[in-house]
mmCIF file of the N, C-alpha and C atoms, coordinates in Angstrom:
data_MODEL
# 
_entry.id   MODEL 
# 
loop_
_atom_site.group_PDB 
_atom_site.id 
_atom_site.type_symbol 
_atom_site.label_atom_id 
_atom_site.label_alt_id 
_atom_site.label_comp_id 
_atom_site.label_asym_id 
_atom_site.label_entity_id 
_atom_site.label_seq_id 
_atom_site.pdbx_PDB_ins_code 
_atom_site.Cartn_x 
_atom_site.Cartn_y 
_atom_site.Cartn_z 
_atom_site.occupancy 
_atom_site.B_iso_or_equiv 
_atom_site.pdbx_formal_charge 
_atom_site.auth_seq_id 
_atom_site.auth_comp_id 
_atom_site.auth_asym_id 
_atom_site.auth_atom_id 
_atom_site.pdbx_PDB_model_num 
ATOM 1   N N  . MET A 1 1  ? 0.835  -1.171 0.000  1.00 0.00 ? 1  MET A N  1 
ATOM 2   C CA . MET A 1 1  ? 0.000  0.000  0.000  1.00 0.00 ? 1  MET A CA 1 
ATOM 3   C C  . MET A 1 1  ? 0.884  1.239  0.000  1.00 0.00 ? 1  MET A C  1 
ATOM 4   N N  . SER A 1 2  ? 0.555  2.191  -0.821 1.00 0.00 ? 2  SER A N  1 
ATOM 5   C CA . SER A 1 2  ? 1.244  3.474  -0.799 1.00 0.00 ? 2  SER A CA 1 
ATOM 6   C C  . SER A 1 2  ? 0.337  4.527  -1.401 1.00 0.00 ? 2  SER A C  1 
ATOM 7   N N  . GLY A 1 3  ? 0.630  5.770  -1.090 1.00 0.00 ? 3  GLY A N  1 
ATOM 8   C CA . GLY A 1 3  ? -0.167 6.869  -1.604 1.00 0.00 ? 3  GLY A CA 1 
ATOM 9   C C  . GLY A 1 3  ? 0.468  8.192  -1.212 1.00 0.00 ? 3  GLY A C  1 
ATOM 10  N N  . TYR A 1 4  ? -0.312 9.272  -1.383 1.00 0.00 ? 4  TYR A N  1 
ATOM 11  C CA . TYR A 1 4  ? 0.177  10.608 -1.109 1.00 0.00 ? 4  TYR A CA 1 
ATOM 12  C C  . TYR A 1 4  ? -0.833 11.387 -0.284 1.00 0.00 ? 4  TYR A C  1 
ATOM 13  N N  . MET A 1 5  ? -0.314 12.349 0.498  1.00 0.00 ? 5  MET A N  1 
ATOM 14  C CA . MET A 1 5  ? -1.143 13.284 1.252  1.00 0.00 ? 5  MET A CA 1 
ATOM 15  C C  . MET A 1 5  ? -0.657 14.690 0.923  1.00 0.00 ? 5  MET A C  1 
ATOM 16  N N  . TYR A 1 6  ? -1.547 15.666 1.084  1.00 0.00 ? 6  TYR A N  1 
ATOM 17  C CA . TYR A 1 6  ? -1.203 17.053 0.800  1.00 0.00 ? 6  TYR A CA 1 
ATOM 18  C C  . TYR A 1 6  ? -1.634 17.935 1.964  1.00 0.00 ? 6  TYR A C  1 
ATOM 19  N N  . TYR A 1 7  ? -0.761 18.912 2.293  1.00 0.00 ? 7  TYR A N  1 
ATOM 20  C CA . TYR A 1 7  ? -1.060 19.832 3.386  1.00 0.00 ? 7  TYR A CA 1 
ATOM 21  C C  . TYR A 1 7  ? -0.179 21.067 3.234  1.00 0.00 ? 7  TYR A C  1 
ATOM 22  N N  . MET A 1 8  ? -0.768 22.238 3.279  1.00 0.00 ? 8  MET A N  1 
ATOM 23  C CA . MET A 1 8  ? -0.043 23.512 3.243  1.00 0.00 ? 8  MET A CA 1 
ATOM 24  C C  . MET A 1 8  ? 0.921  23.598 2.054  1.00 0.00 ? 8  MET A C  1 
ATOM 25  N N  . GLY A 1 9  ? 0.542  23.023 0.929  1.00 0.00 ? 9  GLY A N  1 
ATOM 26  C CA . GLY A 1 9  ? 1.387  23.049 -0.256 1.00 0.00 ? 9  GLY A CA 1 
ATOM 27  C C  . GLY A 1 9  ? 2.474  21.981 -0.284 1.00 0.00 ? 9  GLY A C  1 
ATOM 28  N N  . PHE A 1 10 ? 2.529  21.136 0.727  1.00 0.00 ? 10 PHE A N  1 
ATOM 29  C CA . PHE A 1 10 ? 3.519  20.059 0.788  1.00 0.00 ? 10 PHE A CA 1 
ATOM 30  C C  . PHE A 1 10 ? 2.860  18.731 0.419  1.00 0.00 ? 10 PHE A C  1 
ATOM 31  N N  . CYS A 1 11 ? 3.647  17.868 -0.185 1.00 0.00 ? 11 CYS A N  1 
ATOM 32  C CA . CYS A 1 11 ? 3.193  16.524 -0.545 1.00 0.00 ? 11 CYS A CA 1 
ATOM 33  C C  . CYS A 1 11 ? 4.011  15.521 0.253  1.00 0.00 ? 11 CYS A C  1 
ATOM 34  N N  . GLY A 1 12 ? 3.321  14.540 0.817  1.00 0.00 ? 12 GLY A N  1 
ATOM 35  C CA . GLY A 1 12 ? 4.009  13.515 1.579  1.00 0.00 ? 12 GLY A CA 1 
ATOM 36  C C  . GLY A 1 12 ? 3.573  12.134 1.148  1.00 0.00 ? 12 GLY A C  1 
ATOM 37  N N  . THR A 1 13 ? 4.461  11.191 1.275  1.00 0.00 ? 13 THR A N  1 
ATOM 38  C CA . THR A 1 13 ? 4.159  9.810  0.920  1.00 0.00 ? 13 THR A CA 1 
ATOM 39  C C  . THR A 1 13 ? 3.511  9.087  2.099  1.00 0.00 ? 13 THR A C  1 
ATOM 40  N N  . VAL A 1 14 ? 2.799  8.023  1.780  1.00 0.00 ? 14 VAL A N  1 
ATOM 41  C CA . VAL A 1 14 ? 2.244  7.131  2.803  1.00 0.00 ? 14 VAL A CA 1 
ATOM 42  C C  . VAL A 1 14 ? 2.550  5.708  2.366  1.00 0.00 ? 14 VAL A C  1 
ATOM 43  N N  . LYS A 1 15 ? 3.216  4.967  3.231  1.00 0.00 ? 15 LYS A N  1 
ATOM 44  C CA . LYS A 1 15 ? 3.534  3.566  2.951  1.00 0.00 ? 15 LYS A CA 1 
ATOM 45  C C  . LYS A 1 15 ? 3.205  2.742  4.185  1.00 0.00 ? 15 LYS A C  1 
ATOM 46  N N  . TYR A 1 16 ? 3.067  1.435  3.976  1.00 0.00 ? 16 TYR A N  1 
ATOM 47  C CA . TYR A 1 16 ? 2.780  0.534  5.086  1.00 0.00 ? 16 TYR A CA 1 
ATOM 48  C C  . TYR A 1 16 ? 3.940  -0.428 5.269  1.00 0.00 ? 16 TYR A C  1 
ATOM 49  N N  . SER A 1 17 ? 4.403  -0.552 6.498  1.00 0.00 ? 17 SER A N  1 
ATOM 50  C CA . SER A 1 17 ? 5.468  -1.496 6.823  1.00 0.00 ? 17 SER A CA 1 
ATOM 51  C C  . SER A 1 17 ? 4.848  -2.735 7.456  1.00 0.00 ? 17 SER A C  1 
ATOM 52  N N  . GLU A 1 18 ? 4.935  -3.852 6.764  1.00 0.00 ? 18 GLU A N  1 
ATOM 53  C CA . GLU A 1 18 ? 4.428  -5.108 7.329  1.00 0.00 ? 18 GLU A CA 1 
ATOM 54  C C  . GLU A 1 18 ? 5.258  -5.532 8.537  1.00 0.00 ? 18 GLU A C  1 
ATOM 55  N N  . ASP A 1 19 ? 6.567  -5.301 8.471  1.00 0.00 ? 19 ASP A N  1 
ATOM 56  C CA . ASP A 1 19 ? 7.447  -5.691 9.571  1.00 0.00 ? 19 ASP A CA 1 
ATOM 57  C C  . ASP A 1 19 ? 7.097  -4.954 10.867 1.00 0.00 ? 19 ASP A C  1 
ATOM 58  N N  . ASP A 1 20 ? 6.868  -3.639 10.753 1.00 0.00 ? 20 ASP A N  1 
ATOM 59  C CA . ASP A 1 20 ? 6.583  -2.822 11.933 1.00 0.00 ? 20 ASP A CA 1 
ATOM 60  C C  . ASP A 1 20 ? 5.086  -2.634 12.182 1.00 0.00 ? 20 ASP A C  1 
ATOM 61  N N  . GLU A 1 21 ? 4.266  -3.060 11.223 1.00 0.00 ? 21 GLU A N  1 
ATOM 62  C CA . GLU A 1 21 ? 2.814  -2.895 11.287 1.00 0.00 ? 21 GLU A CA 1 
ATOM 63  C C  . GLU A 1 21 ? 2.424  -1.452 11.574 1.00 0.00 ? 21 GLU A C  1 
ATOM 64  N N  . CYS A 1 22 ? 3.012  -0.527 10.786 1.00 0.00 ? 22 CYS A N  1 
ATOM 65  C CA . CYS A 1 22 ? 2.674  0.885  10.935 1.00 0.00 ? 22 CYS A CA 1 
ATOM 66  C C  . CYS A 1 22 ? 2.723  1.576  9.577  1.00 0.00 ? 22 CYS A C  1 
ATOM 67  N N  . LEU A 1 23 ? 2.129  2.740  9.544  1.00 0.00 ? 23 LEU A N  1 
ATOM 68  C CA . LEU A 1 23 ? 2.189  3.604  8.376  1.00 0.00 ? 23 LEU A CA 1 
ATOM 69  C C  . LEU A 1 23 ? 3.343  4.570  8.573  1.00 0.00 ? 23 LEU A C  1 
ATOM 70  N N  . TYR A 1 24 ? 4.012  4.938  7.493  1.00 0.00 ? 24 TYR A N  1 
ATOM 71  C CA . TYR A 1 24 ? 5.118  5.886  7.584  1.00 0.00 ? 24 TYR A CA 1 
ATOM 72  C C  . TYR A 1 24 ? 5.222  6.650  6.280  1.00 0.00 ? 24 TYR A C  1 
ATOM 73  N N  . GLY A 1 25 ? 5.950  7.757  6.307  1.00 0.00 ? 25 GLY A N  1 
ATOM 74  C CA . GLY A 1 25 ? 6.115  8.530  5.084  1.00 0.00 ? 25 GLY A CA 1 
ATOM 75  C C  . GLY A 1 25 ? 7.186  9.581  5.210  1.00 0.00 ? 25 GLY A C  1 
ATOM 76  N N  . GLN A 1 26 ? 7.353  10.309 4.110  1.00 0.00 ? 26 GLN A N  1 
ATOM 77  C CA . GLN A 1 26 ? 8.356  11.364 4.021  1.00 0.00 ? 26 GLN A CA 1 
ATOM 78  C C  . GLN A 1 26 ? 7.776  12.507 3.202  1.00 0.00 ? 26 GLN A C  1 
ATOM 79  N N  . VAL A 1 27 ? 8.062  13.741 3.640  1.00 0.00 ? 27 VAL A N  1 
ATOM 80  C CA . VAL A 1 27 ? 7.651  14.916 2.882  1.00 0.00 ? 27 VAL A CA 1 
ATOM 81  C C  . VAL A 1 27 ? 8.551  15.002 1.656  1.00 0.00 ? 27 VAL A C  1 
ATOM 82  N N  . LEU A 1 28 ? 7.942  15.169 0.486  1.00 0.00 ? 28 LEU A N  1 
ATOM 83  C CA . LEU A 1 28 ? 8.702  15.293 -0.756 1.00 0.00 ? 28 LEU A CA 1 
ATOM 84  C C  . LEU A 1 28 ? 9.080  16.761 -0.950 1.00 0.00 ? 28 LEU A C  1 
ATOM 85  N N  . MET A 1 29 ? 10.387 17.038 -1.022 1.00 0.00 ? 29 MET A N  1 
ATOM 86  C CA . MET A 1 29 ? 10.854 18.415 -1.148 1.00 0.00 ? 29 MET A CA 1 
ATOM 87  C C  . MET A 1 29 ? 11.948 18.517 -2.202 1.00 0.00 ? 29 MET A C  1 
ATOM 88  N N  . PRO A 1 30 ? 11.584 18.445 -3.488 1.00 0.00 ? 30 PRO A N  1 
ATOM 89  C CA . PRO A 1 30 ? 12.612 18.496 -4.529 1.00 0.00 ? 30 PRO A CA 1 
ATOM 90  C C  . PRO A 1 30 ? 13.376 19.821 -4.546 1.00 0.00 ? 30 PRO A C  1 
ATOM 91  N N  . GLU A 1 31 ? 12.766 20.896 -4.047 1.00 0.00 ? 31 GLU A N  1 
ATOM 92  C CA . GLU A 1 31 ? 13.443 22.192 -4.029 1.00 0.00 ? 31 GLU A CA 1 
ATOM 93  C C  . GLU A 1 31 ? 14.448 22.298 -2.870 1.00 0.00 ? 31 GLU A C  1 
ATOM 94  N N  . HIS A 1 32 ? 14.385 21.373 -1.913 1.00 0.00 ? 32 HIS A N  1 
ATOM 95  C CA . HIS A 1 32 ? 15.313 21.316 -0.780 1.00 0.00 ? 32 HIS A CA 1 
ATOM 96  C C  . HIS A 1 32 ? 15.803 19.869 -0.617 1.00 0.00 ? 32 HIS A C  1 
ATOM 97  N N  . PRO A 1 33 ? 16.602 19.385 -1.557 1.00 0.00 ? 33 PRO A N  1 
ATOM 98  C CA . PRO A 1 33 ? 16.979 17.963 -1.542 1.00 0.00 ? 33 PRO A CA 1 
ATOM 99  C C  . PRO A 1 33 ? 17.757 17.505 -0.307 1.00 0.00 ? 33 PRO A C  1 
ATOM 100 N N  . GLY A 1 34 ? 18.369 18.402 0.428  1.00 0.00 ? 34 GLY A N  1 
ATOM 101 C CA . GLY A 1 34 ? 19.117 18.011 1.613  1.00 0.00 ? 34 GLY A CA 1 
ATOM 102 C C  . GLY A 1 34 ? 18.257 17.885 2.859  1.00 0.00 ? 34 GLY A C  1 
ATOM 103 N N  . ASP A 1 35 ? 17.016 18.365 2.787  1.00 0.00 ? 35 ASP A N  1 
ATOM 104 C CA . ASP A 1 35 ? 16.114 18.321 3.936  1.00 0.00 ? 35 ASP A CA 1 
ATOM 105 C C  . ASP A 1 35 ? 15.306 17.027 3.920  1.00 0.00 ? 35 ASP A C  1 
ATOM 106 N N  . THR A 1 36 ? 15.254 16.356 5.058  1.00 0.00 ? 36 THR A N  1 
ATOM 107 C CA . THR A 1 36 ? 14.476 15.128 5.186  1.00 0.00 ? 36 THR A CA 1 
ATOM 108 C C  . THR A 1 36 ? 13.512 15.275 6.354  1.00 0.00 ? 36 THR A C  1 
ATOM 109 N N  . VAL A 1 37 ? 12.226 15.096 6.065  1.00 0.00 ? 37 VAL A N  1 
ATOM 110 C CA . VAL A 1 37 ? 11.188 15.170 7.092  1.00 0.00 ? 37 VAL A CA 1 
ATOM 111 C C  . VAL A 1 37 ? 10.361 13.892 6.996  1.00 0.00 ? 37 VAL A C  1 
ATOM 112 N N  . THR A 1 38 ? 10.326 13.131 8.090  1.00 0.00 ? 38 THR A N  1 
ATOM 113 C CA . THR A 1 38 ? 9.599  11.866 8.107  1.00 0.00 ? 38 THR A CA 1 
ATOM 114 C C  . THR A 1 38 ? 8.544  11.888 9.211  1.00 0.00 ? 38 THR A C  1 
ATOM 115 N N  . TYR A 1 39 ? 7.626  10.929 9.160  1.00 0.00 ? 39 TYR A N  1 
ATOM 116 C CA . TYR A 1 39 ? 6.532  10.823 10.126 1.00 0.00 ? 39 TYR A CA 1 
ATOM 117 C C  . TYR A 1 39 ? 6.011  9.406  10.106 1.00 0.00 ? 39 TYR A C  1 
ATOM 118 N N  . GLU A 1 40 ? 5.255  9.032  11.146 1.00 0.00 ? 40 GLU A N  1 
ATOM 119 C CA . GLU A 1 40 ? 4.664  7.690  11.184 1.00 0.00 ? 40 GLU A CA 1 
ATOM 120 C C  . GLU A 1 40 ? 3.440  7.693  12.074 1.00 0.00 ? 40 GLU A C  1 
ATOM 121 N N  . GLY A 1 41 ? 2.641  6.637  11.957 1.00 0.00 ? 41 GLY A N  1 
ATOM 122 C CA . GLY A 1 41 ? 1.449  6.475  12.782 1.00 0.00 ? 41 GLY A CA 1 
ATOM 123 C C  . GLY A 1 41 ? 0.918  5.062  12.694 1.00 0.00 ? 41 GLY A C  1 
ATOM 124 N N  . GLN A 1 42 ? 0.078  4.710  13.640 1.00 0.00 ? 42 GLN A N  1 
ATOM 125 C CA . GLN A 1 42 ? -0.503 3.372  13.689 1.00 0.00 ? 42 GLN A CA 1 
ATOM 126 C C  . GLN A 1 42 ? -1.857 3.277  12.981 1.00 0.00 ? 42 GLN A C  1 
ATOM 127 N N  . SER A 1 43 ? -2.424 4.428  12.599 1.00 0.00 ? 43 SER A N  1 
ATOM 128 C CA . SER A 1 43 ? -3.727 4.442  11.930 1.00 0.00 ? 43 SER A CA 1 
ATOM 129 C C  . SER A 1 43 ? -3.746 5.584  10.923 1.00 0.00 ? 43 SER A C  1 
ATOM 130 N N  . VAL A 1 44 ? -4.793 5.629  10.129 1.00 0.00 ? 44 VAL A N  1 
ATOM 131 C CA . VAL A 1 44 ? -4.939 6.716  9.157  1.00 0.00 ? 44 VAL A CA 1 
ATOM 132 C C  . VAL A 1 44 ? -5.009 8.054  9.889  1.00 0.00 ? 44 VAL A C  1 
ATOM 133 N N  . VAL A 1 45 ? -5.782 8.119  10.953 1.00 0.00 ? 45 VAL A N  1 
ATOM 134 C CA . VAL A 1 45 ? -5.894 9.361  11.727 1.00 0.00 ? 45 VAL A CA 1 
ATOM 135 C C  . VAL A 1 45 ? -4.527 9.781  12.265 1.00 0.00 ? 45 VAL A C  1 
ATOM 136 N N  . GLU A 1 46 ? -3.769 8.841  12.802 1.00 0.00 ? 46 GLU A N  1 
ATOM 137 C CA . GLU A 1 46 ? -2.448 9.149  13.355 1.00 0.00 ? 46 GLU A CA 1 
ATOM 138 C C  . GLU A 1 46 ? -1.456 9.596  12.288 1.00 0.00 ? 46 GLU A C  1 
ATOM 139 N N  . ILE A 1 47 ? -1.468 8.960  11.115 1.00 0.00 ? 47 ILE A N  1 
ATOM 140 C CA . ILE A 1 47 ? -0.503 9.337  10.078 1.00 0.00 ? 47 ILE A CA 1 
ATOM 141 C C  . ILE A 1 47 ? -0.816 10.731 9.538  1.00 0.00 ? 47 ILE A C  1 
ATOM 142 N N  . ILE A 1 48 ? -2.076 11.057 9.410  1.00 0.00 ? 48 ILE A N  1 
ATOM 143 C CA . ILE A 1 48 ? -2.451 12.401 8.955  1.00 0.00 ? 48 ILE A CA 1 
ATOM 144 C C  . ILE A 1 48 ? -2.003 13.436 9.980  1.00 0.00 ? 48 ILE A C  1 
ATOM 145 N N  . LYS A 1 49 ? -2.280 13.190 11.255 1.00 0.00 ? 49 LYS A N  1 
ATOM 146 C CA . LYS A 1 49 ? -1.872 14.115 12.313 1.00 0.00 ? 49 LYS A CA 1 
ATOM 147 C C  . LYS A 1 49 ? -0.352 14.257 12.342 1.00 0.00 ? 49 LYS A C  1 
ATOM 148 N N  . SER A 1 50 ? 0.358  13.160 12.242 1.00 0.00 ? 50 SER A N  1 
ATOM 149 C CA . SER A 1 50 ? 1.813  13.176 12.268 1.00 0.00 ? 50 SER A CA 1 
ATOM 150 C C  . SER A 1 50 ? 2.382  13.943 11.070 1.00 0.00 ? 50 SER A C  1 
ATOM 151 N N  . PHE A 1 51 ? 1.794  13.761 9.899  1.00 0.00 ? 51 PHE A N  1 
ATOM 152 C CA . PHE A 1 51 ? 2.206  14.483 8.688  1.00 0.00 ? 51 PHE A CA 1 
ATOM 153 C C  . PHE A 1 51 ? 2.005  15.983 8.883  1.00 0.00 ? 51 PHE A C  1 
ATOM 154 N N  . HIS A 1 52 ? 0.843  16.382 9.366  1.00 0.00 ? 52 HIS A N  1 
ATOM 155 C CA . HIS A 1 52 ? 0.559  17.803 9.588  1.00 0.00 ? 52 HIS A CA 1 
ATOM 156 C C  . HIS A 1 52 ? 1.546  18.397 10.594 1.00 0.00 ? 52 HIS A C  1 
ATOM 157 N N  . GLU A 1 53 ? 1.807  17.682 11.679 1.00 0.00 ? 53 GLU A N  1 
ATOM 158 C CA . GLU A 1 53 ? 2.754  18.172 12.689 1.00 0.00 ? 53 GLU A CA 1 
ATOM 159 C C  . GLU A 1 53 ? 4.163  18.288 12.119 1.00 0.00 ? 53 GLU A C  1 
ATOM 160 N N  . ALA A 1 54 ? 4.556  17.337 11.293 1.00 0.00 ? 54 ALA A N  1 
ATOM 161 C CA . ALA A 1 54 ? 5.886  17.371 10.684 1.00 0.00 ? 54 ALA A CA 1 
ATOM 162 C C  . ALA A 1 54 ? 6.031  18.578 9.759  1.00 0.00 ? 54 ALA A C  1 
ATOM 163 N N  . VAL A 1 55 ? 5.012  18.850 8.961  1.00 0.00 ? 55 VAL A N  1 
ATOM 164 C CA . VAL A 1 55 ? 5.041  20.016 8.071  1.00 0.00 ? 55 VAL A CA 1 
ATOM 165 C C  . VAL A 1 55 ? 5.055  21.302 8.893  1.00 0.00 ? 55 VAL A C  1 
ATOM 166 N N  . ASP A 1 56 ? 4.195  21.400 9.903  1.00 0.00 ? 56 ASP A N  1 
ATOM 167 C CA . ASP A 1 56 ? 4.163  22.594 10.756 1.00 0.00 ? 56 ASP A CA 1 
ATOM 168 C C  . ASP A 1 56 ? 5.520  22.832 11.413 1.00 0.00 ? 56 ASP A C  1 
ATOM 169 N N  . ASP A 1 57 ? 6.134  21.772 11.926 1.00 0.00 ? 57 ASP A N  1 
ATOM 170 C CA . ASP A 1 57 ? 7.454  21.884 12.562 1.00 0.00 ? 57 ASP A CA 1 
ATOM 171 C C  . ASP A 1 57 ? 8.513  22.335 11.554 1.00 0.00 ? 57 ASP A C  1 
ATOM 172 N N  . TYR A 1 58 ? 8.449  21.805 10.349 1.00 0.00 ? 58 TYR A N  1 
ATOM 173 C CA . TYR A 1 58 ? 9.408  22.178 9.309  1.00 0.00 ? 58 TYR A CA 1 
ATOM 174 C C  . TYR A 1 58 ? 9.266  23.654 8.948  1.00 0.00 ? 58 TYR A C  1 
ATOM 175 N N  . ILE A 1 59 ? 8.041  24.108 8.777  1.00 0.00 ? 59 ILE A N  1 
ATOM 176 C CA . ILE A 1 59 ? 7.790  25.521 8.451  1.00 0.00 ? 59 ILE A CA 1 
ATOM 177 C C  . ILE A 1 59 ? 8.321  26.411 9.573  1.00 0.00 ? 59 ILE A C  1 
ATOM 178 N N  . GLU A 1 60 ? 8.049  26.054 10.814 1.00 0.00 ? 60 GLU A N  1 
ATOM 179 C CA . GLU A 1 60 ? 8.521  26.837 11.961 1.00 0.00 ? 60 GLU A CA 1 
ATOM 180 C C  . GLU A 1 60 ? 10.044 26.862 12.016 1.00 0.00 ? 60 GLU A C  1 
ATOM 181 N N  . LEU A 1 61 ? 10.684 25.738 11.768 1.00 0.00 ? 61 LEU A N  1 
ATOM 182 C CA . LEU A 1 61 ? 12.146 25.678 11.763 1.00 0.00 ? 61 LEU A CA 1 
ATOM 183 C C  . LEU A 1 61 ? 12.730 26.595 10.706 1.00 0.00 ? 61 LEU A C  1 
ATOM 184 N N  . LYS A 1 62 ? 12.155 26.581 9.512  1.00 0.00 ? 62 LYS A N  1 
ATOM 185 C CA . LYS A 1 62 ? 12.656 27.433 8.419  1.00 0.00 ? 62 LYS A CA 1 
ATOM 186 C C  . LYS A 1 62 ? 12.497 28.901 8.772  1.00 0.00 ? 62 LYS A C  1 
ATOM 187 N N  . LYS A 1 63 ? 11.406 29.264 9.459  1.00 0.00 ? 63 LYS A N  1 
ATOM 188 C CA . LYS A 1 63 ? 11.215 30.659 9.889  1.00 0.00 ? 63 LYS A CA 1 
ATOM 189 C C  . LYS A 1 63 ? 12.297 31.056 10.895 1.00 0.00 ? 63 LYS A C  1 
ATOM 190 N N  . GLU A 1 64 ? 12.612 30.161 11.836 1.00 0.00 ? 64 GLU A N  1 
ATOM 191 C CA . GLU A 1 64 ? 13.612 30.443 12.860 1.00 0.00 ? 64 GLU A CA 1 
ATOM 192 C C  . GLU A 1 64 ? 15.007 30.581 12.269 1.00 0.00 ? 64 GLU A C  1 
ATOM 193 N N  . LEU A 1 65 ? 15.280 29.871 11.196 1.00 0.00 ? 65 LEU A N  1 
ATOM 194 C CA . LEU A 1 65 ? 16.613 29.896 10.590 1.00 0.00 ? 65 LEU A CA 1 
ATOM 195 C C  . LEU A 1 65 ? 16.855 31.123 9.709  1.00 0.00 ? 65 LEU A C  1 
ATOM 196 N N  . LYS A 1 66 ? 15.802 31.866 9.427  1.00 0.00 ? 66 LYS A N  1 
ATOM 197 C CA . LYS A 1 66 ? 15.953 33.068 8.579  1.00 0.00 ? 66 LYS A CA 1 
ATOM 198 C C  . LYS A 1 66 ? 16.579 34.199 9.332  1.00 0.00 ? 66 LYS A C  1 
# 
């Protein structure tokens, strides 16, 4: 299983790990190839929340670094 989510102009992947029995993903950022933002959750609700929090944290970090 895999797919994509969108939030605040960011796109993130969603994959399922059979070994860990969890959902996980990474924010796709081709304009910032050195930046890696990942997230995970045990349910659809958790992965969406985790993705949103990861994007919010990334945006806040970029503001602080300016």
